[in-house]
Backbone as a ProteinNet text record, in pm:
[ID]
protein_1_A
[PRIMARY]
MGVMTNYLKQKLLDHATGVSAYTSPTLYVGFSTTTPTAAGTNITEPVGNGYARIELTSNMGDAVNGAIFSVSAISTPQSTGSWGTLTHSVLFNASTAGIALYFDDLTTSRTVETGTTITIAASALSIRLND
[TERTIARY]
-96.9	-37.2	-47	57.7	65	18.1	37.9	6	-98.9	-210.8	-314.5	-279	-288.2	-255.1	-364.2	-327.4	-422.2	-540.5	-515.1	-621.3	-729.9	-689.1	-787.3	-856.2	-782.6	-845.3	-958	-932.6	-1034.8	-1153.8	-1128.5	-1237.9	-1325.7	-1262.9	-1340	-1417.4	-1356.4	-1425	-1544	-1524.9	-1636.2	-1748.3	-1712.5	-1812.4	-1887.1	-1812.9	-1874	-1966.8	-1939.1	-2020.9	-2124.5	-2134.8	-2235.2	-2201.9	-2080	-2040.5	-2038.6	-1977.2	-1976.3	-1948.4	-2007.4	-1990.1	-1851.5	-1798.7	-1670.2	-1693.2	-1661	-1675.2	-1542.6	-1548.6	-1426.6	-1362.4	-1233.8	-1165.2	-1112	-1071.5	-990.5	-854.6	-798.6	-673.2	-556	-441.3	-318.6	-204.4	-121.8	-3.6	117.5	198.2	320.9	432.7	547.9	663.9	733.2	807.6	882.3	1025.3	1116.7	1256.1	1286.7	1186.4	1199.5	1087.6	1099.4	1000.7	884.2	763.6	647.1	612.4	529.6	480.5	329.7	275.7	130.9	55.5	122.2	61.1	52.4	108.4	105.1	210.4	314	422.2	550.2	656.6	788.3	785.4	707.5	700.2	778.8	877.2	959.2	943.5	853	831.1	934.5	967	1051.6	982.4	1061.2	1008	1065.8	977.9	1022.7	1075.2	1147.1	1208.9	1108.6	985.3	883.8	805	832.7	761.8	616.5	525.3	383.7	321	227.9	152.4	67.6	33.7	-42.5	-184.9	-283.8	-424.8	-453.2	-517.9	-532.1	-675.9	-769.2	-905.9	-966.6	-957.6	-1022.3	-949.4	-836.5	-757	-770.9	-864.4	-877.5	-995.5	-975.9	-1080.9	-1175.8	-1255.6	-1347.9	-1274.3	-1317.2	-1256.6	-1291.7	-1192.1	-1210.3	-1135.7	-1206.7	-1145.6	-1063.3	-1118.1	-1052.5	-938.8	-925.4	-818.7	-870.9	-808.5	-842	-710	-708.5	-585.2	-599	-485.2	-483.9	-514.2	-592.1	-632.5	-540.7	-463.6	-369.2	-242.7	-140	-14	-32.9	39.2	38.2	182.9	204.8	341.7	351.7	468.6	496.8	532.5	527.3	584.4	734.8	796.8	941.5	1012.3	1109.4	1182.4	1269.6	1278.5	1363.7	1488.7	1505.5	1620.3	1608.9	1694.3	1695.2	1574.8	1518.8	1414.2	1470.5	1597.3	1658.2	1631.2	1648	1623.1	1488.1	1393.9	1258.4	1256	1198.8	1195.5	1054.3	955.3	817.4	717.7	607	492.5	393.5	321.1	225.9	97.8	-16.1	-145.8	-201.3	-233.1	-282.3	-425.2	-490	-625.7	-629.3	-515.8	-510	-387.6	-392.4	-281	-160	-181.1	-73.8	-120.4	-28.4	-60.8	-150.1	-263.9	-354.9	-303.6	-365.5	-338.6	-299	-197.4	-155.8	-257.9	-296.5	-394.7	-330.4	-238.6	-165.9	-21.9	66.7	203.2	258.2	363.1	426.8	570.1	655.6	791.6	785.4	874.9	892.2	965.7	936.2	1005.2	1156	1193.3	1332.6	1337.7	1424.6	1441.9	1483.7	1445.7	1472.2	1534.5	1656.6	1720.9	1676.6	1617	1561.9	1651	1702.7	1783.5	1706.9	1764	1701	1659.8	1537.3	1490	1431.7	1397.7	1344	1191.8	1128.9	985.4	967.5	886	857.2	720.1	714	588.2	555.2	431	379.4	290.6	327	255.9	111.1	27.3	-111.9	-115.6	-203.1	-223.7	-110.1	-4.8	107.3	78.3	-14.6	-51.9	-181.4	-177.5	-298.6	-322.2	-446.5	-486.3	-564.1	-522.9	-585.9	-627.1	-734.7	-769.8	-676.6	-621.4	-530.8	-607.6	-541.5	-603.8	-598.3
646.1	534.6	561.5	535.4	573.7	472.8	342.2	243.5	145.6	138.4	42.1	-90.7	-199.9	-329.4	-375.8	-465.8	-521.4	-587.9	-653.5	-718.5	-618.2	-505.4	-406.6	-340.1	-312.1	-254.6	-343.8	-474.4	-568.1	-572.7	-577.3	-581.1	-456.1	-338.2	-214.2	-205.3	-249.5	-250.2	-345.2	-465.7	-560.8	-502.2	-435.5	-374.9	-261.5	-174.1	-58.3	-98.9	-211.5	-255.6	-360.1	-391.2	-485	-631.6	-661.4	-801	-876.8	-817.4	-876.7	-768	-785	-685.9	-699.1	-587.8	-585.8	-522.8	-596.1	-547	-486.4	-364.5	-295.9	-372.3	-402.1	-474.4	-378.5	-433.2	-357.8	-341.3	-222.6	-192.7	-189.8	-236.8	-240.1	-188.2	-102.5	-55	-133	-175.9	-247.3	-188.2	-250	-198.3	-311	-273.7	-370	-319.4	-414.1	-380.4	-398.3	-440	-456.3	-378.6	-358.5	-282.2	-372	-346.7	-426	-405.8	-496.1	-485.4	-464.2	-420	-400.4	-531.6	-644.3	-775.5	-807.3	-720	-741.3	-839.8	-856.2	-947.6	-869.6	-942.3	-885.8	-795.1	-834.8	-761.9	-841.4	-776.6	-841	-763	-810.8	-746.6	-796.5	-712.2	-760.2	-876.9	-963.3	-1077.5	-1073.5	-1080.2	-1082	-947.8	-949.3	-829.3	-717.6	-757.4	-660.5	-600.9	-645.8	-590	-637.3	-545.2	-577.1	-468.3	-508.1	-409.8	-325.4	-204.5	-109.5	-101.4	-124.6	-113.2	31.8	53	187.9	234.2	145.7	181.4	289.8	279.3	376.9	510	520	641.8	723.9	689.2	759.8	857.4	974.9	1076.7	1051.9	1150.5	1141.7	1170.7	1103.4	1125.9	1265.5	1332.5	1464.4	1467	1497.1	1507.1	1384.1	1266	1142.8	1096.4	1155	1113.5	1108.3	1024.8	1014.7	1016.9	1083.9	1103.4	1051	1011.4	972.2	1095.5	1076.4	1190.7	1213.1	1113.4	1129.4	1050.2	1076.4	1004.8	856.8	772.1	628.7	583.6	489.3	444.9	293.9	245.1	103	70.1	-58.5	-97.9	-70	-57.4	-36.3	-165.5	-152.8	-270.4	-328.1	-460.2	-527.8	-584.3	-553.3	-596.4	-530.8	-566.7	-505.9	-547.6	-451.1	-478	-458.9	-425.1	-398	-254.9	-227.8	-94.6	-94.8	-22.7	-14.6	85.7	45.8	131.6	165.5	86.4	105.3	82.3	154.4	125	45.6	-44	-131.1	-135.6	-123.6	-132.9	-272.7	-344.5	-481.7	-490.8	-603.2	-626.7	-721.1	-744.5	-831.4	-795	-830.2	-798.9	-887.9	-1006.3	-1094.8	-1160.3	-1201.8	-1261	-1162.8	-1205.9	-1116.6	-1078	-974.9	-930.4	-783.4	-749.3	-610	-536.4	-416	-335.3	-213.4	-150.6	-32.3	-42	31.3	47.4	179.4	225.3	350.3	352	431	453.4	533.7	505.4	594.6	718.4	833.8	956	938.9	876.7	845.7	703.6	619.9	484.8	494.6	395.5	399.8	269.4	274.7	157.4	147	32.5	13.9	-81.3	-31.2	-110.3	-124.4	-189.7	-209.3	-75.3	-71.1	47.5	155.3	121.9	220.7	213.8	328.6	339.5	429.4	386.1	467.8	531.5	662.6	734.8	803.2	784.4	853	965.5	1087.1	1204.6	1208.7	1276.8	1297.8	1358.8	1311.8	1356.7	1318.6	1253.5	1216.6	1090.8	1009.4	889.9	918.9	903.8	926.3	809.8	788.7	687.6	760.5	740.6	808.3	706.5	737	656.8	699	599.8	630.2	697.4	792	859.9	770.4
-404.6	-473.4	-622.6	-692.4	-831.8	-933.7	-909.5	-1012	-958.9	-1028.1	-995.3	-1062.3	-988.1	-1045.8	-1142.6	-1229.9	-1326.7	-1257.4	-1144.7	-1067.9	-1030.3	-972	-927.3	-1045.8	-1152	-1271.7	-1320.8	-1328.2	-1376.4	-1282.7	-1151.9	-1053.6	-1063.2	-1076.3	-1085.4	-1216.5	-1324.5	-1453.7	-1450.8	-1397.2	-1384.7	-1300.2	-1191.3	-1102.3	-1173.7	-1240.8	-1307.3	-1422.1	-1484.4	-1598.4	-1560.3	-1432	-1385	-1408.3	-1448	-1470.9	-1338.9	-1237.1	-1104.2	-1001.5	-883.9	-777.1	-714.8	-670.2	-600.1	-464.1	-359.4	-223.3	-179.5	-131.9	-87.1	27.9	16	124	229.8	342.1	436.7	370.7	377.9	309.8	406.9	359.2	438.2	353	410.5	338.9	389	293	322.5	238.3	243.4	171.3	96.3	-6.7	-86.5	-106.3	-114.5	-143.1	-291.8	-368.6	-513.3	-581.8	-712.3	-787.8	-829.4	-777	-815.5	-963.4	-1014.7	-1151.8	-1150.4	-1264.3	-1276.3	-1256.8	-1278.6	-1255.5	-1105.8	-1021.1	-876.7	-829.6	-910.1	-875.8	-847.3	-818.8	-788.6	-665	-566.6	-439.6	-337	-276.9	-175.2	-45.6	38.6	168.4	268.7	366.3	475.3	547.1	605	679.8	820.4	919.8	1058.6	1104.9	1214.4	1271.8	1300.7	1339.2	1377	1261.7	1137.5	1021.9	1021	993.1	975.3	888.9	805.4	726.4	821	774.4	854.7	800.9	887.1	846.5	811.5	698.4	645.5	631.8	614.9	576.4	663	793.8	881.9	886.6	818	821.1	693.2	606.3	479.6	485.5	426.7	422.6	306.8	274.9	162.9	32.9	-73.9	-205.3	-256.2	-313.1	-372.4	-505.2	-612.1	-745.3	-783.4	-757.2	-798.4	-710.5	-591.7	-500.4	-357.9	-278.3	-136.9	-59.1	54.9	131	272.9	330.9	472.2	556.3	663.2	745.2	865.6	900.9	1011.2	979.4	1055	1034.7	1066.5	993.9	1021.8	1036.4	1126.5	1154.6	1157.6	1118.5	1128.6	1273.1	1307	1435.6	1432.1	1547.2	1551.5	1509.7	1421.7	1373.6	1485.6	1486.3	1584.3	1517.1	1390.2	1310.4	1174.1	1083.1	950	866.5	794.3	694.7	554.9	543.6	414	371.4	242.6	187.9	117.9	175.2	121	6.6	-106.4	-224.2	-270.6	-226.9	-274	-161.1	-167.5	-81.9	-165.8	-99.5	-168.5	-86.7	-153.7	-88.4	-114.1	-5.1	-12.5	38.9	7.7	55.8	175.9	239.2	356.9	441.7	569.5	660	634.4	580.8	535.4	406.4	324.7	193.2	117.3	67.9	-2.6	-140.3	-195	-331.3	-329.9	-408.9	-423.6	-509.3	-465.7	-538.8	-604.4	-536.7	-584.6	-537.6	-604.5	-553.9	-604.2	-538.5	-577.6	-525.8	-593	-545.5	-416.6	-324.4	-210.6	-260.5	-206.2	-245	-227.5	-117.4	-88.3	-33.9	-90.4	-36.8	108.9	186.3	330.7	377.2	430.3	488.6	633.3	666.4	801	879	990.4	1082.9	1213.7	1309.7	1440.2	1501.4	1557	1627	1537.3	1413.8	1319.8	1314.8	1312.4	1288.5	1166.9	1073.6	955.8	976.8	960.3	974.8	843.9	800.7	681.8	733.5	702.5	754.4	706.4	782.1	741.9	601.9	519.8	381.6	287.2	336.9	250.2	169.7	217	142.9	68.9	-61.6	-140.5	-234.2	-265.5	-362.3	-470.1	-595.6	-707.7	-811.5	-879.9	-996.3	-1109.7	-1178.8	-1289.7	-1402.4	-1468.9	-1582.9	-1705.1
[MASK]
+++++++++++++++++++++++++++++++++++++++++++++++++++++++++++++++++++++++++++++++++++++++++++++++++++++++++++++++++++++++++++++++++++

């Protein structure tokens, strides 16, 4: 994921400086048809038609050189209708609602129609601390 949201930056800074502890959440990857902002807004997830965020936490390897990668492929449920054209992946702290933590452009936008499953290959999803 390329962009850390302001929310997560503040939580990590508070944790690192002892202001307040931050407990690591269960992570979920979702998608947006609009471009998110660093404020964690302007996220338009598909609604219905079999769309659901994918639980990610147990699929991440050990951090190496400031990055952590998915260890196996992860897939969405098969769509039962249109999800629109997905342009961004978003990392959330909950399976529904919750707060956006990271987001990134998809390498290629993906139009999802009925019967589509999106698979992210092993090691293709990474989370990095911003420089």
